[in-house]
N, C-alpha and C positions, 0 to 999 in steps of 0.2 A: 681795811680790806687787805692791805699789803702784809700787815702783821699776821692776819689769819692765814694767808697763803704761805708765809714763811713758817708758821707753826705747823701747818699740815705737812709741808715738805720735810721739816725737821723730824716730825713724828714718823714719816715714811722711812727716812733713812735710819732712824733709830730701830724701827721694826726690821728693816733689812739687816742691820748689824746683829740684832738679837736672833735672827734666823740662822746665822752661821753657828756652827758647832762650837768653835773656840770661844767666841764672845759670850754665847749662851752659857757655856760652862763657867767662864770667868765670873759672870755676874750672878748666876743662879746655882752654881756648884753642881750642875747636872747637865748632861747632854740632852738636847731636845729630840723627841721622837719625830719621825718623818711627817706625821699628820700635823703636829704643832708647827713645824717648819713651813709647811704649805700654807697654814692659816696665817702665820706671821707675814709671809711673802705676799699673800693675797691682800691682807690688810694694808701692807705697805703700798702696793700698787693702787689700791683704792684711795689711799690718802694722797698719793701723787696726782691722781686724776681729779680728786676733789679740790686740790690746790689750784687747779685751772680756773674754777669758777670765781673765786675772789680776785684772781689776776685779771680776768676779763672784766669784772665789775670795776676794778680800780683803773685800768688803762684802756679799756675798750677792745673791740675785736681785732684791731690792727696791731697795737702794741702789747696787748695782753699776753699772747704766747711768748713774746720776747721777754717781757717782764717775768713771766713764769719760769722760763729757762734760766734767767739770772738768779731768781730766788732759789731754784732747785740746786744750782751750783753752790750758792752761798750756804744753803742748808747742808749739803753734802760735806762741805769743808768744815762747818761748825761741828757736825756730828763726828766726823773723822777725828778732829782735834780733841774733842771732848772724850771720846772713847779711848783714844790712845794715851792721853795724858791724865786720865782719871786717877786721883791719888789712891795708892794702895792696890792698884790693879795693873801694875807694870808686868813686864815679862817675868821678872823674878822679884817678888817683894822681899823685904828684909826678914820677914817672919818665916819665910819658907826656905831660907838659906841654911845649909848644913855647915857646921864649923869645920 
């Protein structure tokens, strides 16, 4: 159950990242339209809320929310590091440099 909660939280923060214009353009080579941004954010919030259920199942009603908060912070850190250190997607890749 813990892994499921972590996967849902990671998916949520990935969706939040893709809802930003810069990251969306970096990975898909196009800027998202406003409607797509809203859908990505809505799906991200839904995934975060869904991550509560496995946390409650794993640790109970007392420690479940605390466990969920820790998993959310871990997922945010993992997605942040993955997005920022993804190979070939730096601020300036060597292919885009002008001589």
